[in-house]
C-alpha positions as a Markdown table, in Angstrom:
| # | Residue | x | y | z |
|---|---|---|---|---|
| 1 | Met | 0.2 | 0.1 | -0.1 |
| 2 | Ser | 1.2 | 3.1 | -1.1 |
| 3 | Lys | 2.1 | 6.1 | 1.5 |
| 4 | Lys | -0.5 | 8.4 | -0.4 |
| 5 | Phe | -3.3 | 6.0 | -0.5 |
| 6 | Phe | -2.6 | 5.2 | 3.4 |
| 7 | Gly | -3.0 | 8.7 | 4.0 |
| 8 | Leu | -6.0 | 9.3 | 1.9 |
| 9 | Met | -7.7 | 6.4 | 3.8 |
| 10 | Leu | -6.8 | 7.6 | 7.0 |
| 11 | Thr | -8.2 | 11.1 | 6.5 |
| 12 | Ser | -11.5 | 9.7 | 5.1 |
| 13 | Leu | -11.5 | 7.6 | 8.4 |
| 14 | Leu | -11.0 | 10.8 | 10.5 |
| 15 | Leu | -14.1 | 12.5 | 8.5 |
| 16 | Leu | -16.3 | 9.8 | 9.2 |
| 17 | Thr | -15.7 | 9.4 | 12.9 |
| 18 | Gly | -16.4 | 12.5 | 14.0 |
| 19 | Ser | -13.7 | 15.0 | 16.0 |
| 20 | Ala | -13.0 | 12.8 | 18.9 |
| 21 | Phe | -9.8 | 13.2 | 20.9 |
| 22 | Ala | -8.8 | 11.7 | 24.0 |
| 23 | Asp | -7.2 | 13.2 | 26.8 |
| 24 | Ser | -6.8 | 12.6 | 30.8 |
| 25 | Phe | -8.5 | 14.9 | 33.3 |
| 26 | Thr | -8.5 | 15.3 | 36.7 |
| 27 | Phe | -11.4 | 16.9 | 38.9 |
| 28 | Leu | -10.1 | 19.9 | 41.1 |
| 29 | Asn | -13.1 | 20.9 | 42.9 |
| 30 | Pro | -17.0 | 21.2 | 43.0 |
| 31 | Gly | -17.0 | 25.0 | 44.2 |
| 32 | Asn | -18.8 | 25.9 | 47.0 |
| 33 | Val | -22.6 | 26.2 | 45.9 |
| 34 | Thr | -24.9 | 23.4 | 46.8 |
| 35 | Trp | -28.4 | 23.0 | 46.5 |
| 36 | Asn | -30.6 | 20.0 | 47.8 |
| 37 | Gly | -27.2 | 18.3 | 49.2 |
| 38 | Val | -25.7 | 18.7 | 45.7 |
| 39 | Tyr | -22.8 | 20.8 | 44.3 |
| 40 | Val | -24.2 | 22.6 | 41.3 |
| 41 | Asn | -22.5 | 23.7 | 38.0 |
| 42 | Pro | -19.9 | 24.7 | 37.2 |
| 43 | Tyr | -17.1 | 22.8 | 38.5 |
| 44 | Gln | -13.0 | 23.1 | 37.9 |
| 45 | Ala | -10.8 | 20.4 | 35.8 |
| 46 | Asn | -7.3 | 19.9 | 34.9 |
| 47 | Asn | -6.6 | 18.6 | 31.6 |
| 48 | Asn | -3.5 | 16.8 | 32.1 |
| 49 | Thr | -2.5 | 16.1 | 28.5 |
| 50 | Asn | -3.3 | 19.7 | 27.3 |
| 51 | Pro | -2.9 | 22.0 | 30.4 |
| 52 | Gln | -2.8 | 25.2 | 28.5 |
| 53 | Asn | -6.2 | 26.3 | 29.5 |
| 54 | Asn | -6.3 | 24.9 | 32.8 |
| 55 | Pro | -8.1 | 24.9 | 35.0 |
| 56 | Leu | -11.4 | 24.4 | 33.1 |
| 57 | Ala | -15.1 | 25.3 | 34.0 |
| 58 | Ile | -16.9 | 22.0 | 33.2 |
| 59 | Tyr | -20.7 | 21.4 | 33.5 |
| 60 | Cys | -22.4 | 18.6 | 34.0 |
| 61 | Asp | -25.4 | 17.3 | 32.4 |
| 62 | Asp | -25.7 | 13.8 | 34.1 |
| 63 | Trp | -27.8 | 13.7 | 37.3 |
| 64 | Asn | -27.9 | 10.0 | 37.2 |
| 65 | Thr | -24.4 | 9.3 | 38.2 |
| 66 | Asp | -22.6 | 10.0 | 41.2 |
| 67 | Phe | -18.9 | 10.1 | 42.3 |
| 68 | Ser | -16.8 | 11.9 | 45.2 |
| 69 | Gly | -13.1 | 12.9 | 45.5 |
| 70 | Thr | -10.8 | 14.3 | 43.0 |
| 71 | Pro | -10.5 | 11.3 | 40.5 |
| 72 | Thr | -8.5 | 11.2 | 37.4 |
| 73 | Trp | -10.5 | 9.8 | 34.4 |
| 74 | Asn | -10.6 | 9.4 | 30.5 |
| 75 | Ala | -12.7 | 10.7 | 27.9 |
| 76 | Asn | -13.5 | 11.3 | 24.5 |
| 77 | Val | -13.9 | 15.1 | 23.7 |
| 78 | Tyr | -16.5 | 15.8 | 20.7 |
| 79 | Thr | -17.4 | 19.0 | 19.3 |
| 80 | Leu | -21.4 | 19.7 | 19.9 |
| 81 | Thr | -22.7 | 18.9 | 16.7 |
| 82 | Ala | -25.3 | 16.7 | 15.2 |
| 83 | Ala | -22.7 | 14.4 | 13.2 |
| 84 | Asn | -21.3 | 13.8 | 16.8 |
| 85 | Leu | -24.3 | 13.0 | 18.2 |
| 86 | Pro | -24.3 | 9.3 | 18.3 |
| 87 | Asn | -21.1 | 9.4 | 20.4 |
| 88 | Phe | -22.7 | 11.3 | 23.3 |
| 89 | Lys | -23.4 | 9.4 | 26.7 |
| 90 | Phe | -27.5 | 10.5 | 25.8 |
| 91 | Gly | -27.4 | 10.8 | 22.2 |
| 92 | Asn | -29.7 | 7.7 | 21.8 |
| 93 | Thr | -31.7 | 8.2 | 24.6 |
| 94 | Thr | -35.3 | 8.6 | 23.7 |
| 95 | Pro | -38.0 | 9.5 | 25.1 |
| 96 | Asn | -36.9 | 11.6 | 27.6 |
| 97 | Tyr | -38.7 | 13.5 | 30.3 |
| 98 | Asn | -40.3 | 16.9 | 29.9 |
| 99 | Val | -41.9 | 19.0 | 32.4 |
| 100 | Thr | -45.1 | 20.9 | 32.9 |
| 101 | Leu | -45.7 | 23.8 | 35.4 |
| 102 | Asp | -48.5 | 24.4 | 37.5 |
| 103 | Ala | -48.3 | 28.2 | 37.9 |
| 104 | Val | -50.7 | 28.2 | 40.8 |
| 105 | Gln | -48.9 | 25.7 | 42.8 |
| 106 | His | -45.5 | 26.5 | 42.0 |
| 107 | Thr | -44.9 | 22.9 | 40.8 |
| 108 | Leu | -43.9 | 20.7 | 37.9 |
| 109 | Ser | -45.0 | 17.4 | 36.8 |
| 110 | Tyr | -43.2 | 15.4 | 34.3 |
| 111 | Gly | -43.6 | 12.8 | 31.2 |
| 112 | Leu | -41.8 | 11.1 | 28.5 |
| 113 | Ser | -41.7 | 12.6 | 25.2 |
| 114 | Ala | -39.8 | 11.8 | 22.0 |
| 115 | Thr | -39.4 | 16.0 | 21.3 |
| 116 | Pro | -37.2 | 17.6 | 21.9 |
| 117 | Ala | -34.8 | 15.3 | 20.0 |
| 118 | Pro | -31.3 | 14.4 | 21.8 |
| 119 | Phe | -29.5 | 16.9 | 20.0 |
| 120 | Thr | -31.9 | 19.5 | 20.6 |
| 121 | Arg | -31.6 | 18.7 | 24.2 |
| 122 | Tyr | -27.7 | 19.3 | 24.4 |
| 123 | Leu | -28.0 | 22.2 | 22.6 |
| 124 | Glu | -30.4 | 23.5 | 25.0 |
| 125 | Ala | -27.9 | 22.3 | 28.1 |
| 126 | Ala | -25.1 | 24.4 | 26.3 |
| 127 | Tyr | -27.7 | 27.4 | 26.3 |
| 128 | Leu | -28.6 | 27.1 | 30.0 |
| 129 | Asp | -24.7 | 26.9 | 30.8 |
| 130 | Glu | -24.0 | 29.9 | 28.8 |
| 131 | Gln | -27.1 | 31.8 | 30.6 |
| 132 | Tyr | -25.1 | 31.3 | 33.7 |
| 133 | Glu | -21.8 | 32.7 | 32.3 |
| 134 | Asn | -24.0 | 35.7 | 31.2 |
| 135 | Glu | -25.6 | 35.7 | 34.5 |
| 136 | Gln | -22.0 | 36.6 | 36.3 |
| 137 | Thr | -21.5 | 39.6 | 34.2 |
| 138 | Ser | -25.3 | 41.0 | 35.0 |
| 139 | Gly | -26.1 | 43.9 | 37.6 |
| 140 | Asp | -28.1 | 41.3 | 39.6 |
| 141 | Ser | -27.4 | 40.8 | 43.3 |
| 142 | Ala | -25.0 | 38.1 | 44.6 |
| 143 | Ala | -28.0 | 36.6 | 46.2 |
| 144 | Leu | -29.9 | 36.6 | 43.0 |
| 145 | Lys | -27.0 | 35.3 | 41.1 |
| 146 | Leu | -26.8 | 32.3 | 43.5 |
| 147 | Thr | -30.3 | 31.6 | 43.0 |
| 148 | Arg | -30.2 | 31.7 | 39.3 |
| 149 | Gln | -27.0 | 29.3 | 39.7 |
| 150 | Lys | -28.7 | 26.6 | 41.4 |
| 151 | Glu | -32.0 | 26.8 | 39.0 |
| 152 | Leu | -30.2 | 27.0 | 35.8 |
| 153 | Ala | -28.2 | 23.6 | 37.0 |
| 154 | Ala | -31.4 | 21.9 | 37.8 |
| 155 | Ala | -33.0 | 22.8 | 34.4 |
| 156 | Met | -30.2 | 21.3 | 32.7 |
| 157 | Trp | -30.5 | 18.3 | 34.6 |
| 158 | Thr | -34.2 | 17.5 | 34.0 |
| 159 | Leu | -32.8 | 17.3 | 30.3 |
| 160 | Phe | -31.4 | 13.5 | 30.5 |
| 161 | Val | -32.8 | 12.4 | 33.9 |
| 162 | Asp | -33.6 | 8.7 | 34.1 |
| 163 | Gly | -36.4 | 7.0 | 35.4 |
| 164 | Ser | -34.7 | 5.9 | 38.5 |
| 165 | His | -33.5 | 9.7 | 39.3 |
| 166 | Val | -36.5 | 11.9 | 37.8 |
| 167 | Asp | -38.8 | 11.6 | 41.1 |
| 168 | Gly | -36.0 | 13.1 | 43.4 |
| 169 | Leu | -34.7 | 15.7 | 40.7 |
| 170 | Ile | -38.1 | 17.4 | 40.3 |
| 171 | Gly | -39.2 | 16.9 | 43.9 |
| 172 | Ala | -36.2 | 18.7 | 45.1 |
| 173 | Ile | -37.4 | 21.3 | 42.6 |
| 174 | Asn | -40.7 | 21.9 | 43.6 |
| 175 | Asn | -39.6 | 22.0 | 47.3 |
| 176 | Ser | -37.1 | 24.7 | 46.5 |
| 177 | Ser | -37.8 | 28.3 | 46.8 |
| 178 | Asp | -35.7 | 31.4 | 47.8 |
| 179 | Thr | -37.0 | 34.9 | 49.2 |
| 180 | Ile | -34.8 | 38.1 | 48.1 |
| 181 | Leu | -35.8 | 41.1 | 49.8 |
| 182 | Ala | -39.7 | 41.0 | 49.0 |
| 183 | Thr | -39.4 | 38.8 | 46.0 |
| 184 | Thr | -40.0 | 34.9 | 46.3 |
| 185 | Tyr | -38.5 | 32.8 | 43.5 |
| 186 | His | -39.9 | 29.4 | 43.1 |
| 187 | Tyr | -37.2 | 27.2 | 41.4 |
| 188 | Ala | -40.5 | 25.5 | 39.7 |
| 189 | Asp | -41.5 | 28.4 | 38.1 |
| 190 | Asp | -38.2 | 29.6 | 37.2 |
| 191 | Val | -37.0 | 26.2 | 35.7 |
| 192 | Ala | -39.9 | 25.8 | 33.7 |
| 193 | Leu | -39.3 | 29.5 | 32.1 |
| 194 | Phe | -35.4 | 28.9 | 31.8 |
| 195 | Leu | -36.3 | 25.4 | 29.8 |
| 196 | Ala | -38.8 | 27.4 | 27.6 |
| 197 | Gln | -35.8 | 29.8 | 26.9 |
| 198 | Ala | -33.6 | 27.5 | 26.0 |
| 199 | Gln | -35.9 | 25.6 | 23.6 |
| 200 | Ala | -37.1 | 28.7 | 21.8 |
| 201 | Ala | -33.4 | 29.7 | 21.4 |
| 202 | Val | -32.7 | 26.5 | 19.6 |
| 203 | Met | -35.6 | 25.1 | 17.6 |
| 204 | Pro | -37.4 | 25.3 | 15.2 |
| 205 | Asn | -36.0 | 29.2 | 14.1 |
| 206 | Gly | -33.8 | 29.8 | 17.0 |
| 207 | Thr | -30.2 | 31.2 | 16.5 |
| 208 | Phe | -28.3 | 29.7 | 19.3 |
| 209 | Thr | -26.0 | 26.8 | 17.5 |
| 210 | Gly | -23.8 | 25.8 | 20.5 |
| 211 | Ala | -20.8 | 27.2 | 18.6 |
| 212 | Gly | -17.5 | 26.7 | 21.1 |
| 213 | Trp | -19.1 | 24.1 | 23.2 |
| 214 | Asp | -17.9 | 20.4 | 23.4 |
| 215 | Val | -19.1 | 17.4 | 25.3 |
| 216 | Ile | -16.5 | 15.2 | 27.3 |
| 217 | Val | -17.7 | 11.6 | 27.3 |
| 218 | Pro | -16.1 | 9.6 | 29.9 |
| 219 | Ile | -14.6 | 6.3 | 28.8 |
| 220 | Gly | -15.0 | 3.4 | 31.9 |
| 221 | Asn | -14.4 | 4.2 | 35.5 |
| 222 | Asn | -12.3 | 6.7 | 36.9 |
| 223 | Ser | -9.2 | 6.3 | 39.2 |
| 224 | Asn | -11.5 | 5.2 | 42.2 |
| 225 | Gly | -13.6 | 2.6 | 40.0 |
| 226 | Val | -16.6 | 4.6 | 39.6 |
| 227 | Ala | -18.3 | 5.5 | 36.6 |
| 228 | Met | -18.0 | 9.1 | 35.8 |
| 229 | Gln | -20.2 | 11.6 | 34.4 |
| 230 | Glu | -20.8 | 13.3 | 30.9 |
| 231 | Phe | -19.6 | 17.1 | 30.9 |
| 232 | Leu | -20.1 | 20.2 | 28.6 |
| 233 | Val | -17.0 | 22.8 | 28.6 |
| 234 | His | -16.7 | 25.9 | 26.7 |
| 235 | Ser | -13.9 | 27.0 | 24.6 |
| 236 | Pro | -11.1 | 27.6 | 24.2 |
| 237 | Val | -10.7 | 23.9 | 23.8 |
| 238 | Pro | -7.3 | 22.0 | 23.7 |
| 239 | Glu | -6.2 | 20.5 | 20.5 |
| 240 | Pro | -6.5 | 17.0 | 19.8 |
| 241 | Ser | -3.9 | 15.0 | 21.8 |
| 242 | Ala | -4.5 | 11.6 | 19.9 |
| 243 | Val | -6.2 | 10.8 | 16.6 |
| 244 | Ile | -8.8 | 8.0 | 15.6 |
| 245 | Leu | -6.6 | 5.4 | 13.7 |
| 246 | Leu | -8.9 | 2.6 | 11.7 |
| 247 | Gly | -11.9 | 3.3 | 13.7 |
| 248 | Ser | -9.9 | 3.1 | 17.0 |
| 249 | Val | -9.7 | 5.6 | 19.6 |
| 250 | Ile | -6.1 | 6.1 | 21.0 |
| 251 | Gly | -5.9 | 7.6 | 24.2 |
| 252 | Tyr | -8.4 | 8.7 | 26.8 |
| 253 | Leu | -9.7 | 11.7 | 28.5 |
| 254 | Gly | -11.2 | 12.3 | 32.0 |
| 255 | Leu | -13.7 | 14.2 | 33.9 |
| 256 | Thr | -15.7 | 14.1 | 36.8 |
| 257 | Lys | -18.9 | 15.2 | 38.3 |
| 258 | Leu | -20.1 | 15.2 | 42.2 |
| 259 | Arg | -23.3 | 15.0 | 44.1 |
| 260 | Arg | -25.0 | 14.4 | 47.1 |
| 261 | Ser | -24.1 | 15.1 | 50.6 |
| 262 | Gly | -20.5 | 15.7 | 50.3 |
| 263 | Gln | -20.3 | 14.3 | 46.6 |
| 264 | Val | -20.3 | 16.4 | 43.3 |
| 265 | Arg | -22.7 | 16.1 | 40.5 |
| 266 | Leu | -21.3 | 17.7 | 37.4 |
């Protein structure tokens, strides 16, 4: 086989298999904001393979998986595009749960639905994360920024929550409210509003495309032998440290999320 032919074949394989690359990550800390016994987005991690942008702010979309401590793990990183959807942890998960607001009782109910489709939900997740980033530079009070941080994380977690965890998540949202000065912020009201805004931003004629966002998809267990969560990360992102050869991913990437009672949910 000539070198030229091999090079063309390899290029074709890379195009077909997506833009994945593999790195090792170490979870640094979950921050200091908790809600319902859970640390909320964003968290910090180091990219051990490409450290030039450390520490990274990472956002967990995976309410279903728990871990604790500061483990190292491996993962594939994919650009948030429709072509890469089959590689995402929840890319083939359908139907998912949608929430419905009772504005009088300030509570959410939920049911399974095939819409929005998984890729739309990933775009919504990135949109919600960007709203957190925008909130930090807003003129809101520190107390309101804190409430919005919790509500936006809760809204994001509803997108891919599974049947074993949906009752706990929705129940926690329904039981949460913050009173700031004379205004009461019911989490159920705001979560429903944020989800509606996210959906309007991405479909059917929305302008939000998820540009600059990547999905960190865990490979296997972390260094503590526990399954890892999936994360989203905003640009700047590191250059690929490895390529996909003949359909096989060379190397690994690591990330994490924490959850309940001293654990982190990323």
